[in-house]
matplotlib code that plots the C-alpha trace (Angstrom):
import matplotlib.pyplot as plt

x = [-8.8, -10.1, -13.6, -14.1, -15.5, -12.5, -14.0, -16.8, -17.3, -21.0, -23.1, -20.7, -19.0, -15.3, -13.8, -10.0, -10.5, -11.5, -8.8, -6.0, -7.6, -7.6, -4.0, -2.9, -4.7, -1.9, 0.9, 2.0, 2.0, 4.7, 7.1, 5.9, 5.9, 9.6, 10.7, 8.4, 10.6, 13.7, 12.6, 11.5, 14.6, 16.5, 14.7, 15.2, 18.7, 18.9, 16.5, 18.6, 22.0, 21.0, 21.1, 19.4, 16.9, 18.2, 15.0, 16.5, 16.1, 12.5, 11.3, 12.8, 11.5, 7.8, 7.9, 8.7, 6.0, 3.6, 4.6, 4.5, 0.6, 0.1, -0.5, 0.7, -1.4, -1.3, -5.4, -4.8, -2.5, -4.7, -7.8, -5.9, -4.2, -8.1, -9.6, -7.3, -7.7, -4.4, -2.5, 0.3, 2.4, 2.3, 3.2, 6.0, 7.3, 6.9, 9.1, 11.7, 11.8, 12.7, 15.2, 16.9, 16.7, 18.2, 20.8, 21.4, 20.9, 24.3, 24.0, 20.8, 22.3, 23.7, 20.8, 18.0, 18.8, 19.1, 16.9, 13.6, 10.7, 7.4, 4.4, 2.3, 4.7, 4.5, 0.6, 0.4, 2.9, 1.2, -1.3, 0.8, 2.8, 0.4, -0.7, 2.6, 4.7, 1.9, 1.5, -2.3, -3.1, -1.7, -3.0, -6.1, -5.7, -4.9, -7.9, -10.0, -8.7, -9.7, -13.3, -13.7, -12.3, -14.5, -17.4, -16.2, -15.7, -19.3, -21.8, -25.7, -28.0, -25.3, -26.0, -23.5, -20.1, -18.2, -19.7, -17.6, -17.8, -15.5, -12.9, -11.6, -12.3, -10.4, -11.9, -11.8, -12.0, -8.4, -6.9, -6.2, -7.3, -10.1, -10.4, -14.4, -13.8, -10.8, -10.7, -12.2, -9.9, -11.7, -11.4, -7.5, -6.8, -8.7, -6.6, -3.4, -4.5, -5.1, -1.8, 0.4, -1.6, -0.2, 3.3, 5.1, 8.4, 8.2, 6.7, 9.2, 11.9, 10.3, 9.6, 13.1, 15.3, 12.9, 13.7, 16.8, 19.2, 16.4, 16.9, 20.6, 20.9, 23.3, 25.1, 27.1, 28.4, 28.7, 30.4, 30.3, 34.1, 34.3, 36.3, 37.7, 41.0, 40.0, 37.7, 40.4, 43.1, 39.7, 39.7, 43.1, 43.3, 40.9, 42.0, 45.9, 46.3, 43.5, 41.9, 38.0, 35.9, 34.7, 37.9, 38.4, 35.2, 35.9, 39.4, 37.7, 35.0, 32.7, 29.5, 29.2, 25.9, 24.9, 22.6, 20.7, 19.2, 18.2, 19.1, 16.2, 15.2, 17.8, 17.9, 20.2, 23.7, 23.2, 22.4, 25.1, 27.8, 26.8, 25.0, 28.8, 30.5, 31.9, 32.0, 34.3, 35.0, 35.3, 34.0, 33.8, 34.9, 31.5, 29.9, 27.5, 25.6, 27.7, 30.8, 32.4, 30.6, 32.6, 30.8, 32.4, 30.2, 30.3, 28.6, 26.6, 24.8, 22.4, 18.8, 17.9, 14.2, 15.6, 15.5, 12.5, 12.0, 12.8, 10.5, 7.5, 8.7, 8.6, 5.1, 3.1, 2.7, 2.1, -0.7, -1.8, -2.3, -4.4, -6.6, -7.1, -10.3, -11.7, -11.2, -13.1, -15.9, -16.6, -14.7, -15.7, -13.1, -14.3, -12.1, -14.1, -17.2]
y = [-37.6, -40.5, -41.3, -43.7, -47.2, -49.4, -52.8, -54.4, -57.0, -58.5, -55.2, -53.0, -50.6, -49.7, -46.1, -44.8, -42.8, -45.7, -47.8, -44.8, -44.0, -48.0, -47.8, -44.5, -45.9, -48.6, -46.2, -47.8, -44.3, -43.3, -45.2, -44.0, -40.3, -41.0, -42.4, -39.3, -36.5, -38.0, -38.6, -34.6, -33.8, -35.3, -33.4, -29.8, -30.7, -32.1, -28.8, -26.5, -27.6, -28.1, -31.4, -33.3, -35.6, -38.7, -39.2, -42.8, -43.7, -42.4, -43.8, -47.9, -46.8, -45.9, -49.5, -51.5, -49.8, -50.0, -53.8, -54.6, -53.3, -55.4, -52.1, -53.5, -50.5, -46.8, -46.7, -49.5, -47.1, -44.0, -45.8, -46.8, -43.1, -42.0, -44.5, -43.0, -39.1, -39.2, -37.5, -38.4, -35.3, -37.2, -40.5, -38.5, -36.5, -39.5, -41.6, -38.6, -38.0, -42.0, -41.9, -38.9, -40.6, -43.5, -41.6, -39.2, -41.8, -41.8, -37.7, -37.8, -37.3, -33.5, -33.1, -33.5, -30.4, -28.4, -29.4, -29.8, -30.0, -28.2, -29.6, -28.8, -30.7, -33.5, -33.2, -33.0, -35.7, -38.2, -39.7, -40.2, -42.0, -44.6, -45.5, -45.7, -47.3, -50.0, -49.2, -48.7, -51.5, -53.7, -52.1, -52.3, -56.1, -56.8, -54.7, -56.6, -59.9, -59.4, -58.9, -61.4, -63.8, -62.9, -63.6, -66.5, -67.8, -66.5, -69.1, -69.0, -67.0, -64.8, -61.0, -60.7, -59.0, -56.6, -53.4, -50.8, -47.7, -50.2, -49.0, -45.5, -43.0, -39.9, -36.4, -35.0, -31.2, -31.5, -34.5, -36.1, -39.1, -39.2, -42.6, -43.2, -47.0, -49.2, -52.3, -55.1, -57.3, -60.4, -59.8, -58.5, -62.2, -64.0, -62.6, -63.6, -67.1, -67.8, -66.7, -68.7, -71.5, -70.7, -69.1, -71.9, -72.3, -75.3, -73.5, -70.1, -72.2, -74.4, -71.4, -69.6, -72.1, -72.3, -68.8, -68.6, -67.5, -64.6, -63.6, -63.1, -59.4, -57.5, -54.2, -52.4, -49.0, -47.4, -45.3, -44.4, -43.3, -40.9, -43.6, -46.9, -45.5, -43.8, -46.3, -49.3, -47.2, -47.0, -50.7, -51.1, -48.4, -50.3, -54.1, -53.5, -50.4, -51.2, -47.2, -47.3, -46.9, -43.8, -41.7, -42.8, -42.1, -38.5, -38.0, -38.9, -36.3, -38.9, -39.5, -42.5, -44.1, -46.9, -49.6, -52.5, -55.1, -58.8, -60.5, -61.7, -58.0, -57.8, -58.9, -58.3, -57.3, -56.0, -59.8, -60.8, -58.9, -59.6, -62.9, -64.4, -61.9, -61.7, -59.6, -56.6, -57.8, -54.8, -55.1, -54.1, -51.6, -52.6, -50.3, -47.8, -45.0, -42.3, -44.0, -47.0, -48.3, -50.0, -51.6, -52.5, -55.0, -54.0, -56.9, -60.0, -62.2, -65.4, -64.7, -64.6, -64.9, -62.3, -60.1, -57.9, -57.4, -61.0, -62.3, -59.7, -61.2, -65.2, -64.4, -62.5, -65.6, -68.2, -65.4, -64.7, -68.6, -69.0, -66.1, -66.5, -68.5, -66.5, -62.6, -64.4, -65.3, -62.5, -59.1, -57.2, -54.7, -51.4, -51.9, -54.8, -53.8]
z = [-17.9, -19.8, -19.6, -22.8, -21.1, -21.5, -20.9, -19.0, -16.8, -16.2, -16.3, -15.4, -17.4, -16.3, -18.0, -18.1, -15.0, -13.1, -13.8, -13.2, -9.6, -9.6, -9.5, -8.5, -4.6, -5.7, -6.0, -9.3, -11.5, -9.3, -12.0, -15.0, -13.8, -12.3, -16.0, -17.9, -15.8, -17.1, -20.5, -20.8, -18.3, -21.4, -24.4, -22.5, -22.4, -26.1, -27.3, -25.5, -26.5, -30.0, -30.5, -34.0, -34.0, -36.0, -38.4, -38.9, -35.3, -34.8, -38.1, -36.2, -33.2, -34.5, -36.8, -33.8, -31.4, -34.1, -34.1, -30.7, -30.7, -33.7, -35.6, -39.3, -41.8, -41.5, -40.8, -37.8, -36.0, -37.0, -35.3, -32.2, -31.6, -32.6, -29.4, -27.3, -27.7, -29.4, -32.5, -34.4, -33.1, -29.7, -31.0, -32.5, -29.2, -27.3, -29.4, -29.4, -25.7, -24.9, -27.8, -25.7, -22.5, -24.3, -25.3, -22.4, -19.4, -17.8, -17.4, -15.7, -12.3, -13.6, -15.7, -13.1, -11.2, -14.1, -16.8, -14.4, -16.7, -15.0, -14.1, -17.1, -19.5, -17.3, -17.2, -21.0, -21.6, -19.0, -20.9, -24.2, -21.9, -20.4, -23.9, -26.0, -22.9, -22.6, -19.1, -19.0, -21.1, -18.4, -15.3, -17.8, -17.9, -14.4, -13.0, -15.3, -14.8, -10.9, -11.7, -14.4, -11.4, -8.9, -11.4, -12.6, -8.8, -7.6, -7.1, -8.9, -7.5, -5.6, -5.2, -8.3, -9.4, -6.7, -7.9, -9.6, -7.0, -4.9, -6.6, -5.9, -8.0, -9.7, -9.4, -12.7, -12.1, -10.3, -11.7, -7.9, -6.7, -3.8, -2.1, -1.9, -1.0, -1.3, -3.8, -1.6, 0.4, -0.6, -4.1, -4.0, -1.7, -4.0, -7.2, -5.0, -4.6, -8.0, -9.0, -6.1, -7.5, -11.2, -10.4, -8.2, -8.0, -10.2, -12.9, -12.6, -12.9, -15.8, -17.6, -17.0, -18.2, -21.4, -22.0, -20.5, -23.8, -24.5, -21.0, -20.7, -19.9, -21.8, -20.7, -23.6, -24.6, -28.3, -29.9, -33.9, -34.8, -38.1, -40.0, -39.8, -38.3, -35.6, -34.4, -34.8, -32.6, -30.2, -29.9, -29.4, -26.7, -25.0, -25.9, -25.3, -23.3, -20.9, -20.8, -20.7, -23.1, -21.5, -21.9, -25.2, -26.6, -24.9, -25.6, -29.7, -29.1, -29.9, -28.3, -26.3, -25.6, -22.9, -23.3, -21.0, -23.5, -22.9, -26.0, -27.2, -27.8, -29.7, -33.6, -36.6, -36.6, -32.9, -31.9, -33.8, -32.5, -28.6, -28.9, -28.2, -26.4, -23.3, -20.4, -20.7, -24.4, -27.1, -30.5, -33.9, -36.1, -37.7, -40.6, -39.5, -41.3, -39.9, -39.7, -37.8, -34.9, -31.7, -28.9, -25.5, -23.7, -20.1, -18.8, -19.9, -17.0, -17.0, -15.8, -12.6, -10.8, -8.2, -11.2, -11.2, -14.8, -15.5, -13.0, -14.9, -18.0, -16.8, -14.9, -17.2, -20.1, -17.1, -15.6, -19.3, -20.4, -16.7, -17.2, -21.2, -20.8, -18.2, -19.4, -22.9, -20.6, -18.4, -20.2, -23.2, -24.2, -26.1, -28.4, -29.4, -29.7]

ax = plt.figure().add_subplot(projection="3d")
ax.plot(x, y, z, "-o")
ax.set_aspect("equal")
plt.show()
């Protein structure tokens, strides 16, 4: 799929294919495929039902993704796309299908049996999904860390770093993985032991306390009503009459969207509205480009380390800090050559 060298440790180059094969052998790509399948399902539904793309939302999503990847100039974005053999169209299609996924997520159970994407569609969109979703970079970093750590811990005069051939390789003709040899257990054991030294219970609790406000999760629903009177009526129906927000939006004939986010991911008016909101509170109406926006806060909860997403957000900075010096000594990234 991608034979370009992504990083080098010692005398060994690691290609995109080797990174993907390693991830496939560990079962780490299935979640990406599942999310992609859902995004394509929502895109098929939107296309067949004649929904129109909101260009302003596409532009906002584009700017957010570019900012996340530190791509401030158009020329930087073009170089990034060329490096990964992708196009502006790949970029736009990724943004659009994820906007549809966000919009139609509540309907997925009903949509999946009817709007199932074909294998060719999934295959064509898989590489863009890995790159634009940040999955490939994370997988490459995880593998680079392991080999850099082996290099760091070896004693002088030893045989050298574990060979790249120890990885699972991928059959480029069929696109399926074949296991020539597993990544050495010694490498995984070393990596796990070093991570355990960093990710102690005390360190995790301190990191969680420091980021508590940003990691409060808010699950909310929103709908935009065409005029302020309708929005006010909807608000009163929920607040005073106890009707569900879903019923009110349906009766008014407006689209209801559901979201789940951390406070630290929000900005501007949305952050101002939700920061002090309580669970089961209805907010608005607030002026929006297409009318007046009403938000229902379904749930607002304190961060918990048992939440897998929060655990990842807490552990990653700690590991980044620990591995930064080791990576700088042993890893050369292809983009930096």
